[in-house]
N, C-alpha and C positions, 0 to 999 in steps of 0.2 A: 806316576803323574801321567795324565792324558795330554799329549801334546797335540796342538792344532796349528795350522798355518793361518795366521791372522795378520792382516796388514797393520802397520803402526797406526794408520789413519782410523781404521775400524776399531782398534784397541782403544784410541784416545776418545773416540765417540762413545764406546761402551762405557768408559770410566766416567765420562761426563754424565751419561744417563744414570749410572750408579750413584753419583754424587747428588743427582737431583731427585733421586727415588725417595719419597717421604711416606710410602705405604707403611701402615703399622705392621709390627709383628703379630703373628696369630695370638701369642700372649705376651704381655709386657711384664718384665721382671727387673727388680733392682739387684745390684750385685755387691758382694762383700766389700767393705772398706778395709784394706790391708795396711796397717800402720806399723806393726811389729811381728816378729816371728812367733808362731806357735811352736813350742818345743816338740809337740807330737808330730805336727806336719813336718818339721825339720828332721826328725828321727826317721820318719817314713821316706823322705827324700834321700836322706843319707843311706838308706837301705837298698837303693837301686844298685843292681849287680851288673857291672860291665861284662863279667863272664856269662851271665844268663842272656844278656842282650846279644852278645857275640854268638852264643850257641844257638839262638834262634835264627840269626841271620845265616849261620853256617848251615843249619838244617834246611832252611827254606831255599837256599841256593843250590842245595844238593839235589833237588828235583831238576830233571832235564829241563823242563819248562814249566811255567805256571800260567801260560796264555789261557785267556778265557775260553777259547774255542779248541782247546786241547783235551785229552782225556785225562792226563795227569793232574789237572787242576782240581779234579774230584778227590784225589788223594790228599791234596793240601786242605781242602774243605774238611774232610774227616779228621785230619790230624788237628786242625784248630779246634773242631768240636770237642774232641777228646781232651785236649789240653785245657780248654775252659772248664769242662766237666770236672777235671781233676782238681780244680781250685775250690770246689764246694760252694759255688755260687747258687743262688736261688734256682735259677733255671737256665739252660742253654738250649737255643732253638735254631732251626734252619729256616731261613725266610726264602721261599721259592719266588721266582718272578720269570717273566718273559719280556722280550723286547724287540723292536724293530732294528735290524741292522742291514743297511743297503736294501731297504724295501722287502726284507724277509723277516718273518717272525722267528726269532731265535731264543735258544735256552743256554745257560751256562751253569756253572756250580752255583751254590746258594750263598747268600749272606749268612753269616754265623753271628748270632746275637746272644750275648750273655747278660743276664739281668741280675743286679743286686738290689734288692728291695729296701727302700727307705722306711724308716720306723716312725717318723712323724708326718712327713709329706709324701706318701708313697706314690701319689699320682703326678708328682712333679719329677721331671728327668733331666739328669746331666748326662749328656751323650758324647762319647768319644769314639773315634774310629780311625781305621786305616785300611787301604785296599791291599789284597793279598795277591792279586794276579800280577803277571809280569808281561813284558812284550819285547819282541825282536823285530826291528823294522825291515829286515832282510826278506825279500820275497821267498816263499816256500810253504811247505805243509806245516800246519801249527804244531803237529806232534814231533816233527824232526828238528825244528829250529831251537837251538839252545837258547834259553831265555832265563838266566839265573836271577835277575832282578834284585841285587843285594840292596842297592840304595833305593831302587824304585820297585817295590817298596817293602822288601823284608825289613829294612831299618824302621820305618814307621810301625809296622806290625809288631816288631820286637818291643817297641815302646808301649803299645797298647797292652800286650800280654804282661809286660813287667809291671804296668800300672795295675792291672787286674789281679795280678798274683799278690801284691802288697796290700791293696785296698780291701781284697776279699777277707782279710784278717780283721777288718774293722767294722764299725757300724756308722750309719749315716742317716741324717734326717730325710734327705731326698734320695729317690732311687737313681741308680747309674747304669746305663747301658754301654756295654763294651762291645763294639761292633768291628768285624772283619768283613769288608766289602768285596763283592765279586764284580768282574767285568768292568772295573773302572777304566781300563784301557780301551774299551769299546765305546766309551763316551759317558762315563760315570752312571752306567746303567744300573748297577746294584744299589748304589745309595740313592739314586733318583726314585727307584720304584719304592724303596723303603720310606723315604721322606715324604713322598706323595701320599702313601698310605697312612702315615702319622698325621698329615695334614687333614686328610679326609675323615680320620677317627678322632680328630681334635686332641691329639696327644699333647700334653703341656711340657714342651722341651724348654728348659730354662736357658740352655746354651749348648752348642756343638763345638767340640774342638777336634781338629783334624791333624794327624801326623802323616806326612807324605815326604820322604827324602830328608833324612836328618843326620846322615853319616858322612857327607863329603865336605872336606875343607881344602881349598886350593892352596898349594904349598906357598908358604910366605905370608899368607893372609891371616888376620886376626879373626877370631871366632866372633860370629854375630848370629842373632836370630831375627828372621824377617816374619812379620805378622801380615797375613794377607787377608783383607776383609774390605767390605763396602762401607760407606760412611754411616749407613743405617745401623751397622753393628758396631759403632764406635764405643758405645757404652760397655759392652762385653770386652772389647779390645782395651779400653781404659782400665778395666779391672786386671787385665793381663799385665799392662805396663806397670801398674802400681805394685802387683804381686812380684814381678821380676826385680823391681827396684828395691824391695825389701829383701828378697831371698837370694838374689844373684846380681847385686849392683854392678859387678865388673863386666857383666855380659851386656854388649849393646843390643837393644831391641828396637827394630826399625820397621815402619810400614813399607811393604813392598808390593810388587805384583809380577807374575810370571808372564813374560812376553811369549804368546804363542802356546800357552798351556793352561790347564785348569786342574782342579782336584775335588774331592767329594764334599768339601765344605759348601761349594756352590749349590749342591742338591738341596741342602738344608735352607740356604738363603733364598733359593728360588721358591721354596715352600714356606716363606715368611717365618723362618726361625733364626735367631741370632747365631752366627757361625763364624769361626776364626780358623785359620790354617797356619800352623807353625811350621816354618820351612827354613832350609840352609839358605845361604846367600843367593839371592834371586839373579844377581848378575853374574855369579860364577858358580852355579850349581853343577853337579856332576856331568862331565861331558860324555860319560860312558853309559848312560842309561839308554835302554832299548838296544843294547848290543850284547855280545858274549863276554865283554869286558866289565859288565856291571857286576863285579864280584868283590868279596871281602879283601881288603888290602889295596885295591885299586880305586874302585868307585866308592866303597866305604873305607876311608882311610884315616877317619878320626873317631875312634870309639869314645874319646873323651866327650866330643860334642854330642854324640848320641846319647851318652849318659846324662849330660847336663840338660839336654832338651827333655829327655824323659823325666828327670827329677822335676823340672818345672811343670811339665804336663801333669805329672802325678799330684803335685802340690795344688795346682790349679783346680783339678777335678775334685780332690778331697776337701778343699776349702768351699768350693761352690756347692758341693753336695751337703755340706754341713757335718763335718766329722763330730761324732759323739765321743768325747774323750773319756767318759765314765764307762765301765764295763757293762755290757747287755748280754744276758744269757739267750742263746738261740739254740734249741735242742734239734738234734738230729731227726730226720724224717722216720728213722727206724723205730722210734718210740710210738709212732702212730701205725695203725693198720688201716689201710685204705683199699677198698675192693668193691666191685670188680674194677680193674684198671688194665686195659681201656674199659670205659663205661658207655652205655647208650643213653640210659634214662635215670637211673638210680645209682647213687654213690654212697657207700657205707664208710663211715669213719668211726674209729673207737680207739681207746688206749690211754687217754689222759683226760682228766676233767676239763671240759672246754668252756670257754666263755664267748669266743667270737670266731667265726669262720668266714674267710674271704677267698674268692676266686678271681684271679687276674688272667686277662687274655694275653697274647703274643706281644701286643703293644704296651703291656703294663697297666691296662685299664682295668679297674674294678668292675666286674661283670655280674657278680652275685655275692651277697652278704647275708649271714645268718647269725643270730644270737643263740647261744645254747647254754643250758645249765646241767649237762649230763656228761658222761664219759662215752657215750655212743649216740650217733645220730645218723639218719638216712636223708640224704639230700636228693632233691629232684633237680637233675640237670638236663632234662629233656629239651629246654629251650635253648641251650648253648649250641652254637654251631661246631661242627666237627673240627678238631684241632687239638694242640696242646696248650695246657693251662697250668697256672701255678697255684696250688692250694696252700693257704697259710691259716694256721690254727693258733689262736691265743688261748693259753690255758689259765686256770685260776691264779697261778703264781706270776702272770704276765710273761711267761716264756713263749717264744715264737717257734713254732714247728712249721717246716716248709716241706712240700711234697709236690712232684710233678705228676699230673693226671692227664690222660688222653681221653678225649670225648669223640666218639665216631657215630 
């Protein structure tokens, strides 16, 4: 969580402005009406593993620091990239960006974006994310300061990874983006850059769900979940309230706000996307963040809370993305031969009887589409900008084959 010094007066004024903000979202959507449990959603939620959540937090706090301006944060970036790739998602990409920090143009590690393609509405996106950098407020060199960041925000990152691990085994109507944000502690820089580019490219985001600090519960307090959002996003928030009432009615879910802080959901809200932040108790969140004591067992002291928050988050994403409960065959890319890769102007595809070919850019937008009635085709890709793309081929049996291609 990025902390800022904000007077209560300025905070009150900002909240009043937010309440009066009536500008439309970039895209308007309706949200599911949840009146009873889906047995499949319940089974997925029940599959959330405390052991896996704890293992992720343990691993992430083992880095001496994850500060955005350290060298070690690049190791965390690469670990996240490899972890997502191991889930068999359609594509995992690094989103590079630069930003101004204290009037100087700076760089950090990249955002890590994993894409799971929807089968019915692939150009509509449910986005979830958590920042992976950490911070220590003590003055000193960024590489030397210990910043374990267990609650802020290894806890949220563990929830996103666990959501991706379980949902990657399913199929959905809408596409899902699993995002690990960089440089949040520098002022939401990673998510701000990505959300801005999504806005500029008119990416249709149905809703953004943020996890940042989900593992601390003050001794003696009852567990509760705080939803942080502005009134413009109350329709998305109402969906969350309704979902929680059905799937976890014993857990109080209350609107709140972080005094003197912010998180990555604001980047999407500022770019006219509906966004909600799931958070531990806003009045008594972990007092150990941004210190060497932000560790498992001290700052993350309730793995049961982390599990329940992750379960709800997973269920919200799965329901909003439109879980397809019947089986759908998706073949491995190994059945296709795609060459040359990287390609400059021509891309050859062969190996299965093909019906339709689609190419998607890093923002999940369809940039090229071809029909085919053969088992081999040569595509002209010279008009595509250099970058990483996702190739999807539908064969005659309605099986989907995915392959990552690089255009240079």
